[in-house]
Short mmCIF file of the C-alpha atoms (twelve columns), coordinates in Angstrom:
data_MODEL
# 
_entry.id   MODEL 
# 
loop_
_atom_site.group_PDB 
_atom_site.id 
_atom_site.type_symbol 
_atom_site.label_atom_id 
_atom_site.label_alt_id 
_atom_site.label_comp_id 
_atom_site.label_asym_id 
_atom_site.label_seq_id 
_atom_site.Cartn_x 
_atom_site.Cartn_y 
_atom_site.Cartn_z 
_atom_site.pdbx_PDB_model_num 
ATOM 1   C CA . MET A 1   14.934 106.878 60.317 1 
ATOM 2   C CA . THR A 2   14.189 108.922 57.196 1 
ATOM 3   C CA . LYS A 3   16.059 108.479 53.912 1 
ATOM 4   C CA . ASP A 4   17.849 111.806 54.389 1 
ATOM 5   C CA . MET A 5   18.943 110.854 57.877 1 
ATOM 6   C CA . LEU A 6   20.174 107.490 56.619 1 
ATOM 7   C CA . MET A 7   22.173 109.099 53.830 1 
ATOM 8   C CA . LYS A 8   23.746 111.610 56.215 1 
ATOM 9   C CA . SER A 9   24.717 108.778 58.539 1 
ATOM 10  C CA . LEU A 10  26.265 106.750 55.712 1 
ATOM 11  C CA . LYS A 11  28.197 109.786 54.474 1 
ATOM 12  C CA . SER A 12  29.557 110.335 57.967 1 
ATOM 13  C CA . ILE A 13  30.659 106.707 58.223 1 
ATOM 14  C CA . VAL A 14  32.420 106.795 54.849 1 
ATOM 15  C CA . ALA A 15  34.070 110.135 55.631 1 
ATOM 16  C CA . ALA A 16  35.264 108.903 59.028 1 
ATOM 17  C CA . SER A 17  36.579 105.698 57.473 1 
ATOM 18  C CA . THR A 18  38.453 107.619 54.782 1 
ATOM 19  C CA . VAL A 19  39.971 110.079 57.262 1 
ATOM 20  C CA . GLY A 20  40.966 107.227 59.549 1 
ATOM 21  C CA . THR A 21  42.682 105.414 56.707 1 
ATOM 22  C CA . MET A 22  44.531 108.585 55.700 1 
ATOM 23  C CA . LEU A 23  45.714 109.074 59.265 1 
ATOM 24  C CA . LEU A 24  46.961 105.491 59.463 1 
ATOM 25  C CA . LEU A 25  48.809 105.830 56.173 1 
ATOM 26  C CA . SER A 26  50.227 109.191 57.177 1 
ATOM 27  C CA . GLY A 27  51.367 107.748 60.495 1 
ATOM 28  C CA . SER A 28  53.336 105.027 58.756 1 
ATOM 29  C CA . ALA A 29  54.700 107.559 56.262 1 
ATOM 30  C CA . PHE A 30  55.957 109.793 59.030 1 
ATOM 31  C CA . ALA A 31  57.643 107.003 61.022 1 
ATOM 32  C CA . ASN A 32  61.292 107.786 61.707 1 
ATOM 33  C CA . LEU A 33  63.549 105.587 59.560 1 
ATOM 34  C CA . VAL A 34  66.633 106.277 61.694 1 
ATOM 35  C CA . LEU A 35  67.637 103.761 64.351 1 
ATOM 36  C CA . ASP A 36  68.783 105.294 67.646 1 
ATOM 37  C CA . GLY A 37  68.167 108.827 66.456 1 
ATOM 38  C CA . SER A 38  68.611 110.202 69.983 1 
ATOM 39  C CA . PHE A 39  71.842 108.271 70.646 1 
ATOM 40  C CA . GLU A 40  70.511 106.496 73.723 1 
ATOM 41  C CA . GLN A 41  71.773 102.987 72.871 1 
ATOM 42  C CA . GLY A 42  75.503 103.617 73.231 1 
ATOM 43  C CA . THR A 43  77.172 103.398 76.651 1 
ATOM 44  C CA . VAL A 44  78.452 106.513 78.420 1 
ATOM 45  C CA . SER A 45  81.033 106.076 81.189 1 
ATOM 46  C CA . GLY A 46  79.753 107.475 84.491 1 
ATOM 47  C CA . SER A 47  77.158 109.619 82.689 1 
ATOM 48  C CA . TYR A 48  79.922 111.935 81.450 1 
ATOM 49  C CA . LEU A 49  81.170 110.802 78.028 1 
ATOM 50  C CA . GLN A 50  82.611 107.885 76.104 1 
ATOM 51  C CA . ASN A 51  84.955 108.127 73.142 1 
ATOM 52  C CA . TYR A 52  84.214 106.004 70.074 1 
ATOM 53  C CA . SER A 53  86.808 105.706 67.302 1 
ATOM 54  C CA . ALA A 54  86.560 104.304 63.778 1 
ATOM 55  C CA . PRO A 55  85.652 101.632 62.826 1 
ATOM 56  C CA . ASN A 56  83.618 100.923 65.986 1 
ATOM 57  C CA . PRO A 57  79.820 100.816 66.402 1 
ATOM 58  C CA . MET A 58  78.102 103.324 68.683 1 
ATOM 59  C CA . GLY A 59  74.596 102.141 69.445 1 
ATOM 60  C CA . GLY A 60  72.673 102.212 66.162 1 
ATOM 61  C CA . TRP A 61  75.504 104.069 64.417 1 
ATOM 62  C CA . THR A 62  78.995 103.291 63.096 1 
ATOM 63  C CA . VAL A 63  81.953 105.627 63.559 1 
ATOM 64  C CA . SER A 64  83.418 105.402 60.064 1 
ATOM 65  C CA . ALA A 65  86.244 107.972 60.363 1 
ATOM 66  C CA . GLY A 66  88.100 109.816 63.114 1 
ATOM 67  C CA . SER A 67  86.447 109.716 66.513 1 
ATOM 68  C CA . VAL A 68  83.443 111.153 68.336 1 
ATOM 69  C CA . ASP A 69  82.365 111.497 71.967 1 
ATOM 70  C CA . LEU A 70  79.028 110.171 73.161 1 
ATOM 71  C CA . ILE A 71  78.007 112.781 75.735 1 
ATOM 72  C CA . GLY A 72  76.067 111.971 78.906 1 
ATOM 73  C CA . PRO A 73  73.869 114.187 81.109 1 
ATOM 74  C CA . LEU A 74  76.684 115.165 83.478 1 
ATOM 75  C CA . THR A 75  78.624 116.871 80.672 1 
ATOM 76  C CA . TRP A 76  75.894 118.927 79.033 1 
ATOM 77  C CA . GLN A 77  72.168 119.039 78.395 1 
ATOM 78  C CA . ALA A 78  70.915 116.805 75.588 1 
ATOM 79  C CA . SER A 79  68.218 117.940 73.191 1 
ATOM 80  C CA . GLU A 80  66.287 114.658 73.352 1 
ATOM 81  C CA . GLY A 81  66.668 111.972 76.032 1 
ATOM 82  C CA . SER A 82  69.865 112.076 78.070 1 
ATOM 83  C CA . GLN A 83  72.645 111.584 75.480 1 
ATOM 84  C CA . SER A 84  73.999 113.438 72.455 1 
ATOM 85  C CA . VAL A 85  77.163 113.371 70.321 1 
ATOM 86  C CA . ASP A 86  80.199 115.653 70.077 1 
ATOM 87  C CA . MET A 87  81.286 115.050 66.492 1 
ATOM 88  C CA . ALA A 88  84.983 115.662 67.261 1 
ATOM 89  C CA . GLY A 89  86.580 113.197 69.660 1 
ATOM 90  C CA . LEU A 90  90.254 112.749 70.553 1 
ATOM 91  C CA . ARG A 91  91.895 115.426 68.380 1 
ATOM 92  C CA . ALA A 92  90.060 114.131 65.330 1 
ATOM 93  C CA . ASN A 93  86.979 115.239 63.418 1 
ATOM 94  C CA . GLY A 94  84.598 112.306 63.303 1 
ATOM 95  C CA . THR A 95  82.132 110.767 60.892 1 
ATOM 96  C CA . ILE A 96  79.161 108.659 61.947 1 
ATOM 97  C CA . GLN A 97  76.896 106.824 59.567 1 
ATOM 98  C CA . GLN A 98  73.935 104.510 59.340 1 
ATOM 99  C CA . THR A 99  72.513 102.545 56.407 1 
ATOM 100 C CA . ILE A 100 68.818 103.275 55.958 1 
ATOM 101 C CA . THR A 101 67.062 100.297 54.374 1 
ATOM 102 C CA . GLY A 102 63.720 99.970  52.625 1 
ATOM 103 C CA . VAL A 103 63.858 103.393 50.989 1 
ATOM 104 C CA . THR A 104 62.760 104.189 47.445 1 
ATOM 105 C CA . PRO A 105 65.561 104.970 44.964 1 
ATOM 106 C CA . LEU A 106 65.501 108.632 43.840 1 
ATOM 107 C CA . ALA A 107 62.655 109.460 46.247 1 
ATOM 108 C CA . MET A 108 62.942 112.510 48.494 1 
ATOM 109 C CA . TYR A 109 63.270 112.216 52.268 1 
ATOM 110 C CA . TYR A 110 63.034 114.917 54.901 1 
ATOM 111 C CA . LEU A 111 65.851 115.013 57.439 1 
ATOM 112 C CA . THR A 112 65.717 116.894 60.734 1 
ATOM 113 C CA . PHE A 113 68.205 116.955 63.581 1 
ATOM 114 C CA . ASP A 114 69.121 119.204 66.486 1 
ATOM 115 C CA . MET A 115 72.503 120.925 66.385 1 
ATOM 116 C CA . SER A 116 74.680 122.660 68.960 1 
ATOM 117 C CA . GLY A 117 78.412 122.575 69.653 1 
ATOM 118 C CA . ASN A 118 81.134 121.852 72.175 1 
ATOM 119 C CA . LEU A 119 81.644 125.190 73.934 1 
ATOM 120 C CA . GLY A 120 84.945 124.112 75.551 1 
ATOM 121 C CA . GLY A 121 87.214 125.376 72.777 1 
ATOM 122 C CA . GLY A 122 88.033 125.658 69.120 1 
ATOM 123 C CA . SER A 123 86.193 127.931 66.728 1 
ATOM 124 C CA . ALA A 124 82.857 129.327 67.941 1 
ATOM 125 C CA . ILE A 125 81.322 128.333 64.605 1 
ATOM 126 C CA . LYS A 126 80.810 124.585 64.369 1 
ATOM 127 C CA . THR A 127 80.322 123.044 60.937 1 
ATOM 128 C CA . LEU A 128 78.707 119.771 59.967 1 
ATOM 129 C CA . ASP A 129 78.599 118.037 56.567 1 
ATOM 130 C CA . VAL A 130 75.538 115.816 56.085 1 
ATOM 131 C CA . THR A 131 75.042 113.341 53.243 1 
ATOM 132 C CA . PHE A 132 72.175 111.037 52.351 1 
ATOM 133 C CA . GLY A 133 72.301 109.379 48.947 1 
ATOM 134 C CA . ASN A 134 72.529 111.934 46.137 1 
ATOM 135 C CA . THR A 135 72.317 114.997 48.410 1 
ATOM 136 C CA . SER A 136 74.901 116.702 50.630 1 
ATOM 137 C CA . MET A 137 74.383 119.797 52.771 1 
ATOM 138 C CA . VAL A 138 76.487 121.913 55.132 1 
ATOM 139 C CA . TYR A 139 75.132 123.193 58.451 1 
ATOM 140 C CA . THR A 140 76.666 125.613 60.956 1 
ATOM 141 C CA . PHE A 141 76.050 126.568 64.585 1 
ATOM 142 C CA . ASP A 142 77.415 129.494 66.614 1 
ATOM 143 C CA . THR A 143 78.257 128.445 70.196 1 
ATOM 144 C CA . THR A 144 78.588 132.034 71.426 1 
ATOM 145 C CA . GLY A 145 76.597 132.487 74.650 1 
ATOM 146 C CA . ILE A 146 75.534 128.871 75.185 1 
ATOM 147 C CA . THR A 147 76.120 126.989 78.463 1 
ATOM 148 C CA . VAL A 148 76.161 123.317 79.457 1 
ATOM 149 C CA . THR A 149 72.665 123.739 80.919 1 
ATOM 150 C CA . ASN A 150 71.365 125.748 77.962 1 
ATOM 151 C CA . MET A 151 72.961 124.418 74.820 1 
ATOM 152 C CA . GLY A 152 70.790 126.455 72.477 1 
ATOM 153 C CA . TRP A 153 69.864 123.394 70.427 1 
ATOM 154 C CA . ALA A 154 68.612 124.469 66.989 1 
ATOM 155 C CA . GLN A 155 66.641 122.194 64.673 1 
ATOM 156 C CA . GLN A 156 68.197 121.788 61.234 1 
ATOM 157 C CA . SER A 157 66.389 120.320 58.241 1 
ATOM 158 C CA . GLY A 158 66.605 119.572 54.540 1 
ATOM 159 C CA . TRP A 159 65.346 117.440 51.657 1 
ATOM 160 C CA . PHE A 160 67.627 114.589 50.619 1 
ATOM 161 C CA . GLN A 161 67.340 112.149 47.701 1 
ATOM 162 C CA . ALA A 162 67.878 108.425 48.250 1 
ATOM 163 C CA . SER A 163 70.332 106.743 45.883 1 
ATOM 164 C CA . GLY A 164 69.095 103.168 46.298 1 
ATOM 165 C CA . SER A 165 66.901 100.865 48.363 1 
ATOM 166 C CA . SER A 166 69.679 100.973 50.987 1 
ATOM 167 C CA . THR A 167 71.177 104.442 51.377 1 
ATOM 168 C CA . VAL A 168 73.837 105.677 53.798 1 
ATOM 169 C CA . LEU A 169 73.118 108.643 56.063 1 
ATOM 170 C CA . SER A 170 76.315 110.260 57.337 1 
ATOM 171 C CA . PHE A 171 77.362 113.197 59.528 1 
ATOM 172 C CA . THR A 172 80.927 114.562 59.381 1 
ATOM 173 C CA . ASP A 173 82.397 117.261 61.602 1 
ATOM 174 C CA . ALA A 174 84.121 120.014 59.626 1 
ATOM 175 C CA . SER A 175 84.655 122.530 62.416 1 
ATOM 176 C CA . GLY A 176 87.811 124.623 62.302 1 
ATOM 177 C CA . GLY A 177 90.296 125.236 65.104 1 
ATOM 178 C CA . GLU A 178 91.085 122.620 67.754 1 
ATOM 179 C CA . THR A 179 89.468 119.422 66.497 1 
ATOM 180 C CA . SER A 180 88.612 118.069 69.951 1 
ATOM 181 C CA . TYR A 181 85.681 120.506 70.111 1 
ATOM 182 C CA . GLY A 182 83.170 119.798 67.401 1 
ATOM 183 C CA . ALA A 183 79.562 120.173 66.393 1 
ATOM 184 C CA . ALA A 184 77.015 118.465 68.628 1 
ATOM 185 C CA . ILE A 185 73.997 116.574 67.279 1 
ATOM 186 C CA . ASP A 186 70.917 114.888 68.695 1 
ATOM 187 C CA . ASN A 187 67.341 113.898 67.821 1 
ATOM 188 C CA . VAL A 188 67.938 112.746 64.215 1 
ATOM 189 C CA . SER A 189 64.858 111.928 62.134 1 
ATOM 190 C CA . LEU A 190 64.382 110.907 58.497 1 
ATOM 191 C CA . VAL A 191 60.892 110.494 57.017 1 
ATOM 192 C CA . PRO A 192 59.555 109.913 53.492 1 
ATOM 193 C CA . GLU A 193 58.135 112.727 51.411 1 
ATOM 194 C CA . PRO A 194 54.433 112.445 52.375 1 
ATOM 195 C CA . THR A 195 52.523 113.321 49.186 1 
ATOM 196 C CA . THR A 196 52.693 109.799 47.755 1 
ATOM 197 C CA . MET A 197 51.025 108.306 50.819 1 
ATOM 198 C CA . ILE A 198 48.386 111.029 50.971 1 
ATOM 199 C CA . ALA A 199 47.600 110.601 47.268 1 
ATOM 200 C CA . GLY A 200 47.095 106.891 47.860 1 
ATOM 201 C CA . ALA A 201 44.657 107.610 50.673 1 
ATOM 202 C CA . LEU A 202 42.703 110.059 48.506 1 
ATOM 203 C CA . LEU A 203 42.028 107.259 46.012 1 
ATOM 204 C CA . LEU A 204 39.627 105.874 48.598 1 
ATOM 205 C CA . LEU A 205 37.319 108.863 48.143 1 
ATOM 206 C CA . PRO A 206 35.814 107.795 44.779 1 
ATOM 207 C CA . PHE A 207 35.167 104.336 46.262 1 
ATOM 208 C CA . GLY A 208 33.248 105.923 49.117 1 
ATOM 209 C CA . ALA A 209 31.220 108.088 46.742 1 
ATOM 210 C CA . ASN A 210 30.359 105.112 44.514 1 
ATOM 211 C CA . THR A 211 29.222 103.143 47.546 1 
ATOM 212 C CA . LEU A 212 26.883 105.960 48.532 1 
ATOM 213 C CA . ARG A 213 25.462 106.137 45.011 1 
ATOM 214 C CA . ARG A 214 24.734 102.404 45.010 1 
ATOM 215 C CA . LEU A 215 23.011 102.643 48.383 1 
ATOM 216 C CA . ARG A 216 20.919 105.603 47.166 1 
ATOM 217 C CA . LYS A 217 19.730 103.636 44.124 1 
ATOM 218 C CA . SER A 218 18.823 100.597 46.205 1 
ATOM 219 C CA . ARG A 219 16.731 102.781 48.559 1 
ATOM 220 C CA . THR A 220 14.767 104.414 45.696 1 
ATOM 221 C CA . ALA A 221 14.238 101.237 43.650 1 
# 
């Protein structure tokens, strides 16, 4: 093997190693921090629905105010898995929350979730208040034209700032009209802002270049 061939091979190895490390770091950075984001851990009666009222747990979540309905596959189509949540239960707008641990105070986190609404009544426009740490946002969904087999799930997203190493993520129904028919949510995900992890991976590049320079000197000595 010639010197040029050897150097090309070493460069390929270092590049592959660096890319692999970046992918591993990115994978951990993008891991969902939400427990039971698809609401599959709670129990639904007969695959229809189950009401949960404050202050009861619902799978990985806690109902902290009002009540919500955990919806099964025989009521309407979920966005992810077989279960979703109607955020207004028995004549009461509900709030669900979860404490996210191991987050960095004041760091930004990217939240996504799928939103629809209970088409059985109330206002056609369903409204949801979402809070994580220092950030609150309002989301809406128009139920006009949806059906139980085509719920029109729409992904919602936003950047939220953590307030401490343990920060509460909460969803509150704020739909008008009859409160038994609220916003529907599913497929909740919260991930760290990725640039910090990627920057850390890029620090490996100078190390790889220095290694190549040392190997080049040893071959020409």
